[in-house]
N, CA, C and O of each residue as an XYZ file, in Angstrom:
584
protein
N     114.349   -103.129     23.588
C     113.209   -102.797     24.084
C     112.150   -104.033     23.967
O     112.083   -104.689     22.927
N     111.325   -104.310     25.098
C     110.663   -105.544     25.088
C     109.151   -105.207     24.896
O     108.678   -104.119     25.225
N     108.527   -106.082     24.414
C     106.655   -106.007     24.243
C     106.189   -105.941     25.766
O     106.676   -106.677     26.624
N     105.308   -105.094     25.996
C     104.649   -104.976     27.243
C     103.423   -105.991     27.384
O     102.770   -106.075     28.424
N     103.181   -106.728     26.283
C     101.914   -107.703     26.506
C     102.488   -108.821     27.448
O     103.569   -109.347     27.185
N     101.696   -109.202     28.629
C     101.971   -110.240     29.678
C     102.049   -111.352     28.866
O     101.293   -111.460     27.900
N     102.950   -112.271     29.163
C     103.404   -113.854     28.493
C     104.074   -113.599     27.224
O     104.297   -114.549     26.475
N     104.394   -112.499     26.928
C     105.122   -112.381     25.400
C     106.095   -111.503     25.639
O     105.916   -110.316     25.912
N     107.557   -112.281     25.505
C     108.761   -111.823     26.075
C     109.689   -111.670     24.816
O     110.913   -111.664     24.950
N     109.010   -111.531     23.441
C     109.842   -111.537     22.243
C     110.119   -109.957     22.068
O     109.182   -109.160     22.034
N     111.543   -109.532     21.954
C     111.723   -108.117     21.871
C     111.051   -107.364     20.623
O     110.750   -108.021     19.626
N     110.849   -106.175     20.674
C     110.289   -105.438     19.546
C     111.279   -105.107     18.534
O     112.350   -104.611     18.884
N     110.994   -105.357     17.183
C     111.694   -104.922     16.299
C     111.553   -103.376     15.838
O     110.431   -102.917     15.625
N     112.701   -102.594     15.692
C     112.493   -101.239     15.421
C     112.227   -101.303     13.749
O     112.696   -102.123     12.960
N     111.408   -100.279     13.497
C     110.994   -100.060     12.136
C     111.452    -98.696     11.769
O     111.756    -97.849     12.609
N     111.494    -98.498     10.366
C     111.689    -97.207      9.898
C     110.441    -96.427      9.645
O     109.380    -97.051      9.618
N     110.444    -95.088      9.449
C     109.001    -94.522      9.172
C     108.474    -94.956      7.785
O     107.253    -94.984      7.633
N     109.227    -95.273      6.835
C     108.980    -95.836      5.626
C     108.120    -97.192      5.654
O     107.092    -97.478      5.039
N     108.808    -97.863      6.484
C     108.182    -99.308      6.822
C     106.752    -99.041      7.518
O     105.712    -99.589      7.151
N     106.840    -98.242      8.435
C     105.438    -97.929      9.042
C     104.410    -97.586      8.311
O     103.291    -98.073      8.476
N     104.738    -96.578      7.297
C     103.840    -96.020      6.173
C     103.226    -97.278      5.518
O     102.046    -97.613      5.416
N     104.468    -97.934      5.066
C     103.949    -99.181      4.140
C     103.046   -100.106      4.909
O     102.086   -100.657      4.369
N     103.299   -100.240      5.930
C     102.329   -101.135      6.826
C     101.023   -100.602      6.947
O      99.998   -101.274      6.827
N     101.070    -99.337      7.195
C      99.678    -98.676      7.391
C      98.786    -98.796      5.969
O      97.589    -99.080      5.943
N      99.491    -98.564      4.978
C      98.772    -98.591      3.705
C      98.410   -100.051      3.337
O      97.324   -100.277      2.804
N      99.350   -101.121      3.624
C      99.057   -102.432      3.584
C      97.979   -102.889      4.271
O      97.144   -103.653      3.787
N      97.954   -102.414      5.494
C      96.828   -102.769      6.440
C      95.419   -102.082      6.046
O      94.382   -102.671      6.351
N      95.364   -100.720      5.304
C      94.456   -100.432      4.846
C      93.598   -101.221      3.553
O      92.419   -101.570      3.495
N      94.609   -101.329      2.649
C      94.331   -102.026      1.561
C      93.695   -103.366      1.982
O      92.671   -103.684      1.377
N      94.119   -104.117      2.849
C      94.088   -105.431      3.117
C      92.515   -105.503      4.043
O      91.715   -106.429      3.912
N      92.342   -104.470      4.847
C      91.081   -104.469      5.622
C      89.939   -103.709      4.811
O      88.852   -103.504      5.351
N      90.183   -103.318      3.580
C      89.151   -102.655      2.895
C      88.206   -103.819      2.242
O      88.588   -104.952      1.949
N      86.974   -103.325      2.087
C      85.967   -104.444      1.527
C      86.154   -104.634      0.141
O      86.267   -103.631     -0.564
N      86.211   -105.870     -0.413
C      86.464   -106.197     -1.825
C      85.270   -105.751     -2.485
O      84.196   -105.936     -1.912
N      85.303   -105.175     -3.635
C      84.185   -104.731     -4.426
C      83.282   -105.961     -4.798
O      83.750   -107.070     -5.058
N      82.043   -105.682     -4.799
C      80.928   -106.798     -5.055
C      81.144   -107.092     -6.531
O      81.508   -106.185     -7.280
N      80.944   -108.269     -6.957
C      81.009   -108.468     -8.503
C      79.423   -108.187     -9.144
O      78.464   -108.647     -8.525
N      79.241   -107.531    -10.216
C      77.952   -107.386    -10.613
C      77.430   -108.735    -11.253
O      77.793   -109.122    -12.363
N      76.800   -109.213    -10.675
C      76.017   -110.834    -11.205
C      75.396   -110.548    -12.517
O      75.407   -111.364    -13.439
N      74.847   -109.362    -12.588
C      74.081   -109.201    -14.079
C      74.859   -109.242    -15.247
O      74.306   -109.600    -16.287
N      76.254   -108.885    -15.256
C      76.934   -108.699    -16.376
C      78.193   -109.753    -16.357
O      79.153   -109.544    -17.098
N      78.161   -110.837    -15.529
C      79.258   -111.683    -15.534
C      79.341   -112.467    -17.008
O      78.433   -112.955    -17.681
N      80.778   -112.402    -17.248
C      80.974   -113.134    -18.587
C      82.087   -113.988    -18.322
O      83.072   -113.434    -17.835
N      82.143   -115.152    -18.526
C      83.406   -116.033    -18.374
C      84.410   -115.752    -19.511
O      84.083   -115.956    -20.680
N      85.355   -115.389    -19.252
C      86.732   -115.223    -20.438
C      87.131   -116.263    -20.954
O      87.184   -117.265    -20.242
N      87.437   -116.321    -22.020
C      87.944   -117.593    -22.811
C      87.147   -118.671    -23.088
O      87.601   -119.781    -23.369
N      85.735   -118.345    -23.010
C      84.865   -119.557    -23.120
C      84.530   -119.601    -24.842
O      84.005   -120.595    -25.346
N      84.827   -118.651    -25.474
C      84.536   -118.603    -26.689
C      83.089   -118.046    -27.317
O      82.748   -117.995    -28.498
N      82.457   -117.701    -26.276
C      81.072   -117.358    -26.356
C      80.993   -115.861    -27.117
O      80.114   -115.613    -27.943
N      81.821   -115.092    -26.807
C      81.979   -113.644    -27.405
C      83.284   -113.582    -28.281
O      84.228   -114.363    -28.166
N      83.190   -112.425    -29.272
C      84.377   -112.279    -30.136
C      85.529   -111.937    -29.258
O      86.661   -112.355    -29.504
N      85.240   -111.150    -28.192
C      86.583   -110.586    -27.583
C      86.296   -111.219    -26.132
O      85.966   -110.518    -25.175
N      86.457   -112.632    -26.065
C      86.363   -113.241    -24.888
C      87.576   -112.922    -24.035
O      87.384   -113.047    -22.826
N      88.782   -112.537    -24.414
C      89.776   -112.360    -23.364
C      89.954   -111.080    -23.018
O      90.931   -110.794    -22.326
N      89.032   -110.065    -23.441
C      88.950   -108.666    -23.121
C      87.664   -108.270    -22.368
O      86.599   -108.362    -22.978
N      87.676   -107.819    -21.038
C      86.367   -107.543    -20.395
C      85.542   -106.560    -21.189
O      86.172   -105.777    -21.900
N      84.324   -106.491    -21.173
C      83.246   -105.495    -21.710
C      83.743   -103.891    -21.332
O      83.462   -103.526    -20.190
N      84.278   -103.163    -21.989
C      84.908   -101.584    -21.494
C      83.503   -100.934    -21.323
O      83.463   -100.004    -20.517
N      82.443   -101.245    -21.897
C      81.137   -100.478    -21.542
C      80.585   -100.626    -20.146
O      80.002   -101.678    -19.882
N      80.711    -99.627    -19.159
C      80.207    -99.742    -17.903
C      78.599    -99.772    -17.724
O      78.079   -100.046    -16.642
N      77.994    -99.518    -18.684
C      76.395    -99.335    -18.822
C      75.669   -100.715    -18.819
O      75.933   -101.548    -19.685
N      74.974   -100.892    -18.077
C      74.047   -102.014    -17.819
C      72.954   -101.739    -18.741
O      72.791   -100.551    -19.020
N      72.186   -102.577    -19.263
C      71.114   -102.245    -20.263
C      70.072   -101.446    -19.470
O      69.379   -100.619    -20.063
N      69.930   -101.664    -18.118
C      69.121   -100.814    -17.367
C      69.586    -99.472    -17.268
O      68.736    -98.587    -17.180
N      70.793    -99.174    -17.266
C      71.374    -97.764    -17.075
C      71.198    -97.245    -18.514
O      70.975    -96.046    -18.684
N      71.291    -98.122    -19.596
C      71.119    -97.603    -20.948
C      69.747    -97.048    -21.232
O      69.566    -95.967    -21.794
N      68.758    -97.878    -20.798
C      67.335    -97.390    -20.876
C      67.256    -96.210    -20.079
O      66.755    -95.228    -20.627
N      67.599    -96.113    -19.040
C      67.549    -94.702    -18.054
C      68.065    -93.471    -18.905
O      67.664    -92.309    -18.831
N      69.077    -94.007    -19.755
C      69.949    -92.644    -20.352
C      69.040    -92.399    -21.301
O      68.771    -91.204    -21.425
N      68.359    -93.293    -22.161
C      67.678    -92.910    -23.382
C      66.351    -92.289    -22.978
O      65.846    -91.570    -23.841
N      65.584    -92.447    -21.658
C      64.551    -91.701    -21.394
C      64.395    -90.084    -21.716
O      65.364    -89.326    -21.667
N      63.174    -89.690    -22.021
C      63.372    -88.217    -22.481
C      63.572    -87.420    -20.837
O      62.973    -87.769    -19.820
N      64.468    -86.412    -20.932
C      64.745    -85.611    -19.687
C      64.222    -84.438    -19.714
O      64.069    -83.782    -20.744
N      63.904    -84.078    -18.566
C      63.340    -82.769    -18.286
C      64.103    -81.737    -18.335
O      65.003    -81.913    -17.515
N      64.214    -80.794    -18.840
C      65.145    -79.814    -18.919
C      65.300    -79.186    -17.686
O      66.444    -79.176    -17.231
N      64.258    -78.568    -16.929
C      64.240    -78.010    -15.665
C      64.833    -78.982    -14.632
O      65.511    -78.589    -13.683
N      64.570    -80.150    -14.845
C      65.090    -80.978    -13.828
C      66.414    -81.232    -14.078
O      67.078    -81.447    -13.064
N      67.077    -81.276    -15.270
C      68.303    -81.547    -15.697
C      69.350    -80.216    -15.191
O      70.538    -80.275    -14.871
N      68.537    -79.151    -15.244
C      69.259    -77.731    -14.852
C      69.438    -77.826    -13.493
O      70.548    -77.485    -13.081
N      68.568    -78.229    -12.635
C      68.536    -78.343    -11.143
C      69.749    -79.369    -10.795
O      70.635    -79.112     -9.980
N      69.655    -80.469    -11.477
C      70.591    -81.323    -11.066
C      71.991    -81.294    -11.474
O      72.845    -82.096    -11.096
N      72.214    -80.057    -12.482
C      73.492    -79.808    -13.072
C      74.212    -78.653    -12.068
O      75.420    -78.428    -11.997
N      73.142    -77.991    -11.318
C      73.606    -76.887    -10.609
C      74.787    -77.219     -9.570
O      74.739    -78.321     -9.022
N      75.556    -76.585     -9.343
C      76.655    -76.803     -8.157
C      75.918    -76.418     -7.000
O      75.184    -75.443     -6.842
N      76.307    -77.569     -6.017
C      75.629    -77.421     -4.705
C      76.721    -76.361     -4.019
O      77.951    -76.388     -4.066
N      75.832    -75.429     -3.372
C      76.545    -74.340     -2.571
C      75.686    -73.837     -1.368
O      74.465    -73.785     -1.522
N      76.180    -73.506     -0.318
C      75.473    -72.749      0.681
C      74.861    -71.653      0.277
O      75.461    -70.998     -0.575
N      73.700    -71.212      0.694
C      73.096    -69.986      0.535
C      73.768    -68.913      1.076
O      74.399    -69.083      2.119
N      73.738    -67.842      0.544
C      74.396    -66.589      0.945
C      73.236    -65.942      1.677
O      72.062    -66.304      1.608
N      73.764    -64.857      2.445
C      72.866    -64.232      3.356
C      71.666    -63.593      2.449
O      70.482    -63.768      2.736
N      72.117    -62.813      1.293
C      71.132    -62.574      0.441
C      70.250    -63.420     -0.152
O      69.104    -63.027     -0.373
N      70.582    -64.478     -0.435
C      69.614    -65.534     -0.707
C      68.580    -65.954      0.354
O      67.388    -66.186      0.157
N      69.317    -66.013      1.619
C      68.493    -66.180      2.849
C      67.449    -65.096      3.198
O      66.451    -65.340      3.876
N      67.738    -63.916      2.703
C      66.941    -62.763      3.115
C      65.797    -62.815      2.004
O      64.642    -62.492      2.281
N      66.218    -63.280      0.607
C      64.993    -63.108     -0.506
C      64.127    -64.279      0.205
O      62.919    -64.132      0.388
N      64.755    -65.342      0.559
C      63.627    -66.645      0.879
C      62.762    -66.177      1.878
O      61.550    -66.365      1.774
N      63.402    -65.406      3.131
C      62.485    -65.087      4.306
C      61.425    -64.013      3.496
O      60.250    -64.379      3.504
N      61.703    -62.820      2.850
C      60.832    -62.126      2.091
C      59.744    -63.006      1.417
O      58.569    -62.805      1.721
N      60.027    -63.846      0.637
C      59.102    -64.553     -0.013
C      58.174    -65.571      0.620
O      57.115    -65.876      0.072
N      58.600    -66.143      1.867
C      57.804    -66.616      2.790
C      56.851    -65.527      3.459
O      55.636    -65.664      3.605
N      57.575    -64.471      3.821
C      56.590    -63.444      4.411
C      55.294    -62.877      3.644
O      54.219    -62.591      4.171
N      55.677    -62.766      2.107
C      54.864    -62.344      1.425
C      53.582    -63.245      1.173
O      52.382    -62.967      1.178
N      54.350    -64.557      0.925
C      53.120    -65.843      1.052
C      52.199    -65.927      2.077
O      51.002    -66.209      2.016
N      53.061    -65.582      3.259
C      52.316    -65.647      4.733
C      51.409    -64.526      4.577
O      50.237    -64.849      4.773
N      51.596    -63.300      4.283
C      50.585    -62.250      3.915
C      49.511    -62.362      3.077
O      48.419    -61.828      3.267
N      49.800    -63.021      2.197
C      48.641    -63.418      1.023
C      47.907    -64.274      1.792
O      46.692    -64.108      1.899
N      48.554    -65.287      2.417
C      47.549    -66.199      3.190
C      46.625    -65.789      4.121
O      45.457    -66.175      4.161
N      47.262    -64.831      5.039
C      46.407    -64.155      5.975
C      45.428    -63.074      5.332
O      44.374    -62.861      5.931
N      45.664    -62.457      4.295
C      44.744    -61.563      3.465
C      43.519    -62.342      3.092
O      42.402    -61.912      3.380
N      43.727    -63.681      2.348
C      42.820    -64.395      1.828
C      41.871    -64.957      3.213
O      40.640    -64.964      3.217
N      42.631    -65.357      4.219
C      41.742    -66.103      5.322
C      40.850    -64.764      5.935
O      39.717    -65.027      6.339
N      41.276    -63.469      6.010
C      40.561    -62.277      6.420
C      39.485    -62.212      5.385
O      38.314    -62.211      5.766
N      39.737    -62.163      4.261
C      38.672    -61.906      3.201
C      37.576    -63.209      3.245
O      36.388    -63.065      2.959
N      38.140    -64.418      3.627
C      37.088    -65.498      3.875
C      36.012    -65.066      5.137
O      34.785    -65.061      5.039
N      36.744    -64.738      6.245
C      35.977    -64.187      7.385
C      35.065    -63.186      6.883
O      33.847    -63.272      7.038
N      35.672    -62.188      6.253
C      34.703    -61.027      6.175
C      33.450    -61.224      5.141
O      32.424    -60.544      5.181
N      33.705    -62.241      4.236
C      32.499    -62.918      3.362
C      31.566    -63.619      4.166
O      30.351    -63.547      3.978
N      32.203    -64.428      5.231
C      31.187    -65.284      6.036
C      30.254    -64.220      6.883
O      29.032    -64.313      6.998
N      31.106    -63.164      7.464
C      30.401    -62.180      8.132
C      29.248    -61.443      7.516
O      28.155    -61.203      8.029
N      29.664    -61.149      6.398
C      28.724    -60.502      5.091
C      27.383    -61.283      4.803
O      26.260    -60.822      4.600
N      27.795    -62.543      4.838
C      26.574    -63.391      4.636
C      25.791    -63.824      5.852
O      24.698    -64.386      5.788
N      26.524    -63.475      7.126
C      25.662    -63.625      8.240
C      24.728    -62.547      8.258
O      23.514    -62.734      8.348
N      25.352    -61.236      8.162
C      24.580    -60.009      8.146
C      23.407    -60.093      7.404
O      22.289    -59.874      7.870
N      23.718    -60.500      5.913
C      22.517    -60.526      5.162
C      21.180    -61.471      5.448
O      20.008    -61.220      5.169
N      21.693    -62.538      6.041
C      20.682    -63.590      6.548
C      19.955    -62.868      7.831
O      18.757    -63.067      8.028
N      20.706    -62.042      8.674
C      20.034    -61.375      9.631
C      19.218    -60.580      9.309
O      18.091    -60.683      9.793
N      19.543    -59.437      8.309
C      18.723    -58.573      7.777
C      17.455    -59.332      7.305
O      16.406    -58.928      7.806
N      17.370    -60.357      6.431
C      16.209    -61.197      5.834
C      15.382    -61.672      7.008
O      14.153    -61.702      6.951
N      16.135    -62.075      8.169
C      15.312    -62.467      9.315
C      14.517    -61.510      9.706
O      13.301    -61.688      9.778
N      15.098    -60.363     10.013
C      14.581    -59.190     10.644
C      13.387    -58.581      9.836
O      12.506    -57.899     10.360
N      13.448    -58.905      8.470
C      12.426    -58.508      7.550
C      11.151    -59.471      7.787
O       9.977    -59.127      7.924
N      11.553    -60.425      7.795
C      10.332    -61.657      7.912
C       9.788    -61.297      9.274
O       8.567    -61.172      9.365
N      10.548    -61.113     10.360
C      10.024    -60.761     11.706
C       8.951    -59.739     11.625
O       7.775    -59.813     11.984
N       9.619    -58.756     11.070
C       8.697    -57.352     11.039
C       7.378    -57.544     10.088
O       6.273    -57.052     10.317
N       7.690    -58.272      9.101
C       6.582    -58.392      8.334
C       5.431    -59.217      9.038
O       4.257    -58.924      8.811
N       5.719    -60.094      9.764
C       4.858    -60.930     10.722
C       4.291    -60.205     11.601
O       3.088    -60.300     11.843
N       5.121    -59.344     12.225
C       4.550    -58.372     13.395
C       3.560    -57.461     12.724
O       2.553    -57.087     13.326
N       3.833    -57.083     11.447
C       2.954    -55.906     10.916
C       1.420    -56.567     10.580
O       0.368    -55.933     10.659
N       1.532    -57.807     10.238
C       0.366    -58.462     10.064
C      -0.569    -58.640     11.211
O      -1.774    -58.387     11.210
N       0.306    -59.209     12.403
C      -0.212    -59.318     13.493
C      -1.002    -57.931     14.239
O      -1.971    -58.000     14.994
N      -0.293    -56.678     13.796
C      -0.662    -55.602     14.308
C      -2.010    -55.073     13.463
O      -2.914    -54.427     13.993
N      -1.981    -55.446     12.126
C      -2.973    -55.253     11.267
C      -4.338    -55.980     11.804
O      -5.394    -55.383     12.017
N      -4.129    -57.302     11.972
C      -5.178    -58.101     12.568
C      -5.893    -57.919     13.955
O      -6.988    -58.412     14.228
N      -5.119    -57.132     14.807
C      -5.502    -56.855     16.077
C      -6.228    -55.439     15.971
O      -7.112    -55.143     16.776
N      -5.814    -54.538     14.914
C      -6.438    -53.332     14.915
C      -7.880    -53.226     13.916
O      -8.585    -52.226     13.781
N      -8.055    -54.468     13.325
C      -9.181    -54.754     12.572
C     -10.303    -55.083     13.474
O     -11.406    -55.370     13.009
C-alpha cells in the first residue's frame, strides 16, 4: 500500500489497533495545553528558604481563597448553592405559571384600584366645581331679582 500524497512515494506502514489507540492518546496528550503555573505561589525547591523545600506545598488554598473561606456565609445562599441542579418537572412549571398568574392578577387589581381612585378624585373635584358654579349662579340670580 502506497501513500496517496503527491510527491511522497514512501509505502505506508501497517499498524495494529493497539498502536493506533496509543498514537491517538499520545497525540491528545501532546496537543493538550500545558497547565499555567500559579505565579502567586511559586517556590523554588531546594533553596533552603522553607523547612520542606524538597516537597511542594500540599495546601491548594491561596491566601485569597482562605480569606474567602473565612468570610461569614449566608445560610440561604449556601442552601441554594448546595442544591443539585435539575430540570424543572411539569409540576414545578405549573406552580411557577400559577405563581406568575397570581402576581399578574394582583398587579392588575392594583392598577384597576389606582384607576378607580383617580376616577373617584375626578368625580369629587367635578362635584365641588358644580357646587361652586351653582353657588355663583344663585348669587347672580338673587342679584337680578333684587
